[in-house]
C-alpha positions in Angstrom: 39.5 21.9 116.8 40.6 19.8 119.8 38.4 20.3 122.9 41.4 21.2 125.0 42.4 24.0 122.6 40.7 27.4 122.7 41.3 30.4 120.4 42.1 33.4 122.6 43.2 35.9 119.9 43.8 36.4 116.2 46.2 39.2 115.4 46.4 40.4 111.8 48.2 43.3 110.1 49.7 43.9 106.6 52.8 41.8 107.5 51.5 38.8 109.5 48.5 36.8 110.7 48.9 34.9 114.0 46.4 32.8 115.9 46.9 32.4 119.7 45.4 29.3 121.3 45.3 28.2 124.9 46.1 24.5 125.0 44.9 22.9 128.3 46.9 19.7 127.9 47.1 17.2 130.8 50.8 18.0 131.1 50.0 21.7 131.7 48.6 24.7 130.0 50.6 26.2 127.1 50.0 28.9 124.5 50.1 27.7 121.0 51.1 30.3 118.4 50.2 29.6 114.8 51.5 31.8 111.9 48.7 31.6 109.4 50.8 32.7 106.5 53.5 30.1 106.9 51.8 27.4 108.9 54.6 27.5 111.6 53.5 26.6 115.1 55.1 26.7 118.5 53.9 25.7 122.0 55.1 28.0 124.8 54.9 27.0 128.4 55.0 29.5 131.3 58.8 29.4 131.6 59.2 30.2 127.9 56.7 33.0 128.1 58.5 34.5 131.1 61.8 34.3 129.2 60.2 36.2 126.2 58.7 38.8 128.6 62.3 39.4 130.0 63.6 40.4 126.5 64.1 44.1 125.9 63.0 45.7 122.6 66.5 45.4 121.2 66.7 41.6 121.6 63.2 41.2 120.2 64.2 43.5 117.3 67.1 41.1 116.5 64.6 38.2 116.2 62.3 40.2 114.0 65.1 41.4 111.8 66.4 37.8 111.3 62.9 36.7 110.5 62.4 39.5 108.0 65.7 38.7 106.2 65.5 34.9 106.2 62.0 33.8 107.2 63.2 32.2 110.3 63.8 34.0 113.6 66.0 31.2 114.8 68.7 32.6 112.5 69.3 35.2 115.3 70.3 32.4 117.7 73.7 30.7 117.5 73.7 27.4 115.6 72.0 24.6 117.5 70.8 26.8 120.3 67.3 27.0 118.9 66.8 23.3 118.5 65.8 22.8 122.1 64.3 26.3 122.6 60.7 25.4 121.9 58.4 22.7 121.1 58.3 23.1 117.3 55.1 21.5 116.0 55.5 22.1 112.3 
């Protein structure tokens, strides 16, 4: 693993397995979320994390529902809106 990346948590249940890494890149620290089952990854900067923290349970529920139905939470976002929403790494 890259020296600038550190595993901070691994969360697993019967539905998902996610690794959370802290990426101390020169451009600024980000959290890297990696879905172990699918291989999907996303890097989240502090602004993105604050936006997620502002969502209520209903809004987060819509993302989880879309993911459960289609395998992609972006399906809960209007077409094209999710293309710039995060730094997709996969």
